[in-house]
N, C-alpha and C positions, 0 to 999 in steps of 0.2 A: 084874367090870370096872366101874369108876366113872369118870366124866369128871374129868380133871385141871383143876381150876378155878384153879390157881395160875399158869397161863401167861397172859401178856398176849395180846391178839388178834394182834399181829404174830408172836410166837413160835408161837402155835397154827397160824397159816397157814403159817409156814415148816416146821413139823413135818409138817403135812398134805401140803405140797408134796413134801417129801423122802420121805414114805411111798410116794408113787407113784414107784417106782424107775425105771420106763421114762421118765417125764417128767423125773426128776431127771438121769439120765444124758444124755438128749437135750438138756437145757439146757446141760450142760457141753460136749458135742460141738459143738452149734451155736455156742456162745459162742467156742470155740476157732477154728472155721472162719471165723466172722464177724470175729473179732479179727485173724486172719491176713490176711483179704482187705482189711481197713482199711489195712494197710501194703503194699498191692500194689506200689507204686512201689519199695519196698525189696526186694521178692522177685522181681519180673519187670520188668526194665527194660533198655533198650538203651543206658543211660548207666551209667558206673561209679558205685559208691557212694562211693568215695574215691580221690583221686589225690595222689600225692606227686611233685612235679615241680620240679626245680631248687631244692630246699630249701623249697618252699612247699606248703601243703595246699590242696586243691580238693575241693569236694563237688558234683559235676555233677548228682546226683540231686535236689538242692534248688536250686542256683544255675546259671544258664546262663552259660557262658564262651565267648568268641569263640575262633576257631582261632588268632588271633594271640597269645593268652595262652600257647600252647604252641609258639610259633615258626613258626606257619603264616602264610599270606598273606591269608586271608579274614577279614572282620569279622563274618561270620555265626557262629552257634553251631557248635561243633566237632562233627563226625560221628565219634564215638569208635570206631565199628566199621570205619571206613575204614583200610586198611593204612598209608597215609601218616601219618595222625594217630597210630595206635598206635606206629609206629616212632619218631616224634618224642618221644612221651611216655616210652616205654620206654628211650630213649637217655639220659634224665636222671632217670628215676624209675620208678614202677610204678603199676598200676591195680588196684583191688579191685572185681571185678564181682559183681552179685547172683547168687543161685543159678540163676536163669533169665535169661540175658542177652538177653531179648527183651521188648519191650513188646507191648501188645495190637495195635498197628498196624505192628509191625516186619515187613518182608518178609525172610524167611530166604533167603539166597543160597547158591549152591553145594549145592543139594539133590541127593541121589543119584538120585532118581526124579522124574518130573513131578508137579506138584501135582494133587490133594492127596497128599502123601507119607505113607507109613505111619510108625508110631512107631519111633524110633531112640534111641540113647543121647544124641544131641544134642537131639532133640525127643521128649520122653517120650510124648506122645499124638499125635505126627504134626503135620502142618500142614493148614490148610484149602485150599480151591481158589484162594485168593489168595496162598498161601505164608506165612501167618501162623501162629505157634506156637499150638497149641490150648490148652496148659496156661496160657499167659499170658492168653489171651482168657477162659478159664474163671474165673480168679481175679478179673479185672476185671469180668466179666459177673456173677459171683456177688455181688460187692459192690453193683453197680448194682441188681440185682434185689431184694436184701434191703433196701437203703436206700429204694428206691421203694416196696416193700411196706409197710415200717414207717411211712413218711411218710403214705402213703395211708390205712393203717389207723388211725393216730392222728387224722388230720384228719377222716375219715369217722365215726369213733367219737364224737368230740366233738360233731359236728353231729347225728349220729343219736340219741345219748343225750339231748342237749338237746331236740331236736324231740319225741322220744317222751315225755320227762318232762313237757313243757308240755302236749302233747296229752292224755296220760292223766290228769294231775292236774286240769286245768281242765275237761275233758269238755265236754258240751253242744255248742253250735254250733262251738266251736273244734275239738273232736274230730271232729265230723261233716265239716266243710269240709276239714280237714287230711287226713282219711282218704280222701276222694274225690280230692283232689289227688295223694296218694301212689299210689293205685290207678292213676291215669292215667299218672303219671310212671314208675312201675315197669313199666308195660306197654309202654313204648317199647323197640324193638329196640336194646339198648345197644351191642352189638358193631358193628352196621351204622352207627349214628350216630357211634361213635368213628372208624370207618374213613372216613366222609364228612368229619368235622371234621378228622381228621388229614391228609386229602388237600387240604384248603383252605389250611391253614397249614403252615409248615415245622415238623415235630414236633421237640421236644427234651424233656429230662427234665421241666421245669417245665410246659410246655404239656400233656404227657400226664398229668401229675399233676393239673392243674386240670380237664382234660376228664373224666378218670375219676372225680374227686371229685363231679362233677355228678350221677353216677348211683349211686355206691357208698354214699352216706350213708344211703340208705333201708333198708339191710340190717338195721340194729339198731332201727329205729323201732318195728316191730311188737311185738317182745318187751319192749322198755322200756315201751311204752304199756300193754301188758297188766299188767305188774307194778305200774305206777303206778295203773291203774284199780282193781286189787285192794287195793293198799296204802293208798290214800287214805281208805278206810273203816275201817281198823283203829282200835282204841280209843286207842292211844298217839299216833296221828296226830291224832285228834280232840282229845285232851288238849293236844297241842302247839299246835293252832290256838286252843283255848280259853285257853291261857296267853298268847296274843298274839304267838306267833312268826310271823315273816314267811313268805310262801309259799316264798321261795327257801330259807330256813333249814330249813323243814319238808321240802321236797323233797330237799335235799342231805343233811341229817343223819339223817332218819328213814326215808325211803323208798328213796333211791338205794342204800344199802348192801345192802338186801334184793334189789334189782333187779340187782345186779352179778353174782350167781351165774348167772342166765339169760343175762346179757349176755356174760360171759366164755365161755359155751358156744359162742357164735357167732363170737368173735374169731378163732379159728384159721381158720375158713372165710373170713372177710373177708380175712385176711392171705394165705391160700393163693390165694383168688380174685384178689387184686390182682396177685400174682406171675404167675399163669397167664394173666391178661388181658394183661399186658405182654408175656409170652412169645408169646401168640397174635398180637398186633399185630406184633411183630418177625418172627414166622414168615411173616405175610402181607405184610410189607414196608411196613407203615403205622406202625411204632413209632419207635424211636430213629433218629437220622440214620444214613445209610449209613456203614459203617466202625466204628460204635460197638460195643464188646464186648457181646454179647447172646447169651443162651442160645437164644432163639427163632431168631435168625439162624443159629446153629450147627445147630439142628434142620432149618432149611430147606436148609442145605448138605448135611446127611445125606440128605435126600430127593432132592436133585438129583444126588448122587454116591453111588449105591448100591454102586459098586465100592469105596467107602471107608467101610466099616461103622463104623470107630472114631469117626467124626464124630457120627452119630446115636446110637450106643450111649453115648458119653460124655455128651452133652447129656441124654439120657434118665435116666441114672443120677444125674447131679447134681441134676436136678429132682426125681426120685423121693425121693432121700435128704433134700433140703432140705425138701420139703413134708411128708414123714413126720415129721421132727424137729419141725417147727412144730406139727403136730397133736398130737403126744405132749406137747409143752410146754403147749399149751393145755388138754389134759385134766388135767394136773397142776395148773395154775393154777385150773381150775374146782373141783377138789377142795379146794384151799387156801382158797378164798373161800366154800365151802359151809358155812354155820353148823351144818348137821346132822352134819358130820363132825368132831367135836371129838376131840382126842387122849385116849386112854384109858389108865388106869393100873390095875395089878393091885391087888386088895384086899389 
């Protein structure tokens, strides 16, 4: 076996990624799930996707229409699930509903049993203790969790890699002072501080993202710093400095690619930690505003309603599958960026 030198770096990385079958299939599965959740409003909603009324077309899932547009008396937005509104529309047209006719905050009426009600043909995974459809809340909650985790991972990675690169490349007093600061900052009880800060301000998506970013950026500083401390003494880096390349160019072009392998090893843990921290805060009641679709809030309902095991089991399975897929994808990405794993061809 000899290495195939005809491949470009991008093609070599793609081939290495695909060679990890578990990570490759995990990427496809996660991409499908995430893509579906991005169109949650078209899958689970208490508004019709399309209405044909009196010769005109209406798209309630995108545009808000008053009840008067369908012959009603109120100027407020039409409640399409109300029998009177349905009768008015169906008298002169028809409505096309999404597969799940409930949004994450829709209260399901006329349930056969008290809430939380068990799974039925109408509510595939039952309802929670507020009478809201579990499947709809899972779809919206999955989207929020992934978007939050990706945003936090991207922001913390940029800050952490930049801080570790400067610290490791410059060394000296810069490295010494920065390292002492990170040791103190990392020693703070993060979860307790997040709970305290979240109780002071009214939490929302962006507030939680900013608060968690204050503490999550240090996760990658150590490994990037070590790679830059090692790489700055390599011969090709000294040659680049001797040729007059700037510090920024030398760091980005010659040292950072070699540091990416160790960095990518930690990215799945940063992403998984971001999602689990948000879930923990929601579970404790210090996360997203009440009523928001949340996997942590669903776990809390499972704890409070032991007679409704479908709540806790559903939230646990969704979290377990999501975090497992992310870790498998991260392992494949690590193999793809590892320069020691070049594609091989037969003699």
